[in-house]
N, C-alpha and C positions, 0 to 999 in steps of 0.2 A: 537362525541367521546370525552371523557374526555382528558384533556391535560396530557401528560405523561412526566416524567422526566427521562425515561430510557436513559442512556448515548448513546447507539448505535442508538437509534431513534433520539434523540435530535441533535446529530452531523450531521446526514444525512439530517435533515430538512433544513439545511443551504446549499441548493444545488447550489446556484450561487452567490458566493461572488463577490463584485466589484473588478475590476482589479486595483491593486495599480500601482504606478509609477514604471517603469522599473528600476531595479538595475543592475549595471554592475558587471561582474564577474572578479575577479582578478587572475592573473596567479599564484601568490604565496599564495593565501588564502588557509588555512588549510594545509600548508606545501608544496604547489605545487612548482615544479621546474620552473624556468624561461624558457619558451619554445619559440623557434624561429619559422621560417616559415616552409614551406613544407619539407625542407630538414631534419628537426628534426624528428626522428622516435618517435612514441608514444608507449612507453613501457606499459606493463600491470600495472606496479606500477603507472605510470602517469595516466592511465585510471582510476585506483581505486581512486586516490586522486582527480582527476577532478570530478568524479562522486559524491564523498562525498561532495565536495564543492558545486556542483550544487544542491544537495539535500537540503542543508541548505538554499540556496537561494529560492528554490522551496517551502519549508515549510513556509517561511516567506510571501509567496504571494498567497497561495491557502488554501482552506478549506479541511482539512483531514477528513476522516471518521475513528473515533477511535473505532473500534469494534474488540477486540482481537479474537473473535470467527471466524469472517469472514477472518481476516488476517491469522489466523492459518490454515484455510482451504486452502487459496491460497498458502501458504507456502508448505503445503503437496503436492499440485499438482506440484509445481515447483520442489520439491525434487524427485518426480517420474520422471520428465523430465530431470533433470540436468545431471544424469550420462550418458545420451545418446546425449547430446547437443553439445559436443565438448568443453565445458567450464570446465576446470580443477580446482578443489578446489575453485570455485568461491564463494565469500561471498555475497550472494544475500540479498538485503533489499527490502521488499515489502512496498509500500506506497499506501494506498487506498485514492482515491480522491472523495469527495462528489459532484458528478456531474451526471446529467441525460444523458450526452452525451455518445455515444458509442465510447470508445477510450481506448487504452492501449499504453504504451511506455516503452522503455528500454534505459537506460543511461549508458555510459561507466562506468565500475567499478561495475556493477551488481545491479544497481537500477532498479527495475521493478515497474511500476505504473499501477494501474487498476482504471479506472473510474467505479463507481458503476453502471452506465448505461449499462455497458457491460453485467452484470448479467441479465438485463431485456431482452436482445436480443439474448443471446446465450442460446439455449433451452436445451442443455445437457452438461454434464461434458466434453465430448470429444470435442464439439465445443468450449467451453470455453478454454480448454487446448490447442486447436489448435492455438488460438491467442497468448497464452504464448509461445508455441513452436516456432512460427514465430518470436516473439521478441527475444527469446534466440538465434535464428539463426542470427539475426543482431549482437548480442553481440559476439557470437563465431567467426563470420567472421570479426570482428573488422571493421564494415562498417563505423562507425563514424571516426575512425582514417584514414581509406583509403580515405574517402571523403574529409577530411581536406587536405591530401597531394595531392589528385588529383586536388583540386581547388586552390592549392597554397595559402591557407588561414591560418591564425592563429587559433589555437584551441579555444581561448577565445571568439572571435566573434561567432564561431559556437555554443559554449555552450550557449552564450547569446541568439542566435537565437532559440536554442532548448528551453530555459526557456521561451522566449516570446511565441513561438508557443504553448507549452503545457499549459501555464497559460491562454492564450487566449481561448483555447479549453475548459479548465476546468471551466472557468468563463462564458462560452457562453450559459448556460442553455439549451435551445432547439436548439442550433446552432447559436444563435445570434452573439456573438463576435467571437466564434471559426470559423464560416463560413462567415458571412456577412462582418466582418471586414477583412477577408483574402485578400480583394482587397486594403486595406489601405496600406500605406507606410511601417509601421513597420511589420505588419502581412504578407504582401506580401513578404518582405525580408525573414522573418522567414520561410515561406512556401518554397520559392525558395532554401533556404539553407538546408532545412531538408527533402525535398522530395527525397526519395531514387531512384536511377537509376533503370531501368528495370533489369539490371544485378544483382544489389544487392537484389532486390525483388525476383528474381528467385533463387538466392543463399539461401536467408532466407526461401523461400518456400521449397526448396529441403531439407535443413537441418531440418526444422521444420517437414516435412513429415516423414523423417527418424526417428527423435526423437520421434514423436507420435507413430509410428509403434513399435519401439524398447521398448518403455515404456508400450506397451500393448494396446494402444488406436487404434481405427479404423482410419487410415489416411484419409478416406473419409470425416471425420469431417471437415477437412480444406476447401476443395472445397464447402462443405455444408455451412460453415460459410461465405465463399466468396459470395455464392448465396444470402444469407440473406443480406449481405452488398450491393450487387448489387440491390436487390429489394428495400431496403431502399433508395438508391441513386435515383432510378427512381421515388419513391414516393415523395422525398423531393426536387427534382429538383435542385435549386441553393444552397441549404443548405444540402449537403450530409453528412453522418456520418463523424465526425472529423477524424476517423482513416484513411479514404480514402484521406484526404488532404495531408498526408505524405506517404501514401502507395497506389499509383495509381493502380487501378484494371481494367483489360481488359478482354474481353471474351477469348482471347488467353491464358491469364494467368490462368484463371479458368479451361479451357480445359486441360492445361498442368498439373495442379495439380490433376485433375481427372484421367488423364492417368497414372501419377506417382503413385497415390493411388491404382489404379487397379493392378499395378505391385507389390505393397507392400502387398496387401491382406487385410484381414479384422481386423487384430489385435487380441489380446488375451483376450479382455474383462476386461481391467483394470478399466474401468469407474465405478464410484459409483454414479449412477444417483439419488438414493434415498437421499443421503446426499447432493448432489448438489441441488436437488429440494428444500430441506429444507433451505439451504443457500439462494437460490433464493427467497424463500418465505419470508425470513427474510429481504432481501433487498427490495423486492417489497412492503412489508408492510410499511417499513420506507419511501418509496417514495410516498406512497398513504395514509398518515396519516388521511386525512380528509375523505377518502372513502375507508375503508378496503375491501369493496366489489369489488372495481376496482382491488386491488391486487389479490384477489381470482380469478376473471375472467381472469386476465392476466396470472396467473399461470396455470389455467385450459386449456388455449389455446394449451399448449404443452403436454397434457396428463401426468401430473405429477403422481408420486406414491401416493397412498392413504395416506401414512405416511406424505408426505409433506403437504397435506391438513389438517391432524390432527395437525401437527406442527403449521401451519398458524393459525388455530383456537386457539390453546393454547397461542400463542404469541399475538393474538388479545385480548384475555382475559387479558394478562399481561399489555398491553399498556392502557387498560381500568381500570387498578388497581383492577381487579378481580383476585387477587393473588391466592386465594384458588383454584379457577377453573383452573387457568393456571398451577399451580403446580400439581394438581390432574391429569390433562391430560398428562403433561410431565412425571410424575411418572409412569403412565400406559405405556407410550411409552418406558420408560427406562426398565421396567420389560419385555417388548417384545423384546427389543434390549439392553441387559445389557452391551454390549461391545462398544456402541456408545458414545464416549466421547463428541461429539457435543451436544447430548441431555442432558448429565449430566451437562455440562457447562452452557447450556441454563437455566436449572432449578436453578442452583446455582446463575446465573445472575439475574433471576427473583426474587429470595429470597433476594438478595442483594439490588435490586432496591426498594423492599418493606420494607427496613430497618429491615429485619429479619436476622440480621448479624450473629448470631450463627448458624442458619440454613444454610446460605450461606457458612460459614466457614466449617461446617461439610460436606456439599456436596462437596465442592472443595477438601477437604482433603481426602475424600473417593476416589476420582479419582486420587489424587496425590500418594496414596499408590501404585497404579499399573502403573501410568504414571508420575513419579516425574518431568519430564521436560516439562509437558504440560503447555504451555505459558498462555492460558486463565485461567486455574485453578489457576496458581500462581498469576495472576493479581487479581482474585476474592479473593483469600486468603489474599493478601496484603490489598485490599480495606476493606474487612470485619474486619481484625485485626486493621486497622486504626481507625475504629469506636469503636471497643471493647477495644483495648489496644494499643495505639500508640507505647509504648515501645517494645511490642512484634512484632509490624508490622515492626519496623525499620530493624532488621536483615534479615527478609524475603525479604523486598524490596531492601536492600543492596545487597543481593545475586542476586536478579533479575536484578539489575542494572549492575552487573558484567557480567551476561549472555546476557543482552539486552542493551548494552551500547549505541546503536544508537537510542533507543526509548525515545523520549522526555517525553512521558507520565509517564514512569517509574521514571525518575528523578523528575518529578513534585510530584508524590506520595511520593517518598523518602524524598523530601524536607519537605513536610507536616508532615510526620512521625517523622523526626528529630526534627522539630520545636516544635511539640506537646509532645515530650518525653524529652525535656531539652537539646537537642543536637543542640544548636543554630549555632555553626560554621559549622557543617556538613550540616545543613539545608540550609544555604546560599550557600555553595559549590555546593550542589545538584541543587539548583535553577539556579546557574550560568551555570551548564552543560546543563540544560534544555534550557536556553536562547541561548547559543551558538549553540546548535543543531537546533534551529529554526531561526538562522541567525541574532540574536540580540546581537552582540558582545559587544557593549558599555555597555549595561545593564548587561551583564554577568560579565564584568570587575568590575562594581560597586558592584555587589554581592560578588565577590572575595575579594574586599577591606574590606567589612564588615566581611566576613568570617575570614580573616587573623587577623583582630583586635580582634575578639572574641576568636580565637584560642590562641592568645598570652595572652589574659586576663585569659584564663583557663590554661595557661602554657602548652598547648599541642603543643610542638615545632615540633613534627613529622608532625602533621596535617598542621601547619603553613608552613613548608617546602614544603609539597605537594601543598599547595595553591599557593605558589610562583612559583612553576614549571608550574602550570596551567595558572597563570597570564602571564608568558613569552610566552606560546603558544597562549593565547588569543590575546596578543599584536601583535604577528606575523600575525595573521589572520587580525586584524584591519589595521595594517600598509600596508599590501598588498592591501586592499581595497582602502586606501587613495592614495597610489602610482598610482593605476590604474586610 
């Protein structure tokens, strides 16, 4: 197979990054309050700030998978589940981790992480959604905060343990660090701190089952997923799926979820397995770049829809730089499914990767006329304009940064658009935001210094004032780290 430069493929090819040195988390980082021992209640606001601080540390230590199409799909599933999860007005952030391991996690404050390996093992949208529903159950029941108080521990060591455990799992490849190292001092501590009690697991199961059923999914998908995990554990022996390291699974627990699912019934058919199969094909192809036949065989094990196989063939053409064949196949699929935004975004993305920038822009904007808030299409529009006219890309990406302010990639693109359109101060400011979102505060401060000097040189005193405000916030983040 020819080497590809498709962004969504290239980022997933880095499936197991080395584990960096452990960083401590600071209580006051990102505006956190100073929290005491178990007697201090953990408010939702505290959970939110803790989660956002944790996310920045996590981004600095793991390999993300930057695929807006897949992230948008996961967000759609979460939006189906959220109204029934017990989480009110939660601002969820999805982070995709480029890892072959079967794992998912939820962090206080609405951070939901998905390892790309989960797509390989969850055969249907309902089984995939069952893992998300279970994680939302942990969040809605505030298990992290309750565990902190029950153990009479500070929240910061608990968050540090969470970071350690998740990074170990993400960097473990086929279970190496995530499981083998779990007997080591640091990882064993992390596992001990993070393993949920049986009570919490039952609560998350019950909430997750109710969430699935009310969202229209078949609740039997959860015990089905548990059976898959159980089988994997028996096959892998001493290196079970990473998800099981912090979510102990017993036969009694599986039986209990099966009985509860029987009570809830079959659901109302909310699953869209055709789209899920296509997303799964996308991930499996990226995980099997040297042998696309392996991706096809793995997909066929679970009787995918014929459309998913057509999609896989089209994307295989794309990664082989057979752009005409890929777009021809995708366009035929779009004619058959004119309302499928995932197909339209895929075609636009293929055109973008082939440097057919005007074609990519036209395709993205066709979708945006009917779905103006479609995140992947906006990203494609911004990237295409960045190559066609950076000055026109700037306002598009500026609006996107206001809607997706926690997305480091958006700020990176905005920085490039600003720099290439003569907005030097704005470019350094955007780069500073990208750096702080990925945990590199000192480098972000250096960019703010450059941005303010340039703003003053341009006599843009409004922008200079904004930069000063951001510098004060950045310094609070850094001082909290130093104090800790």
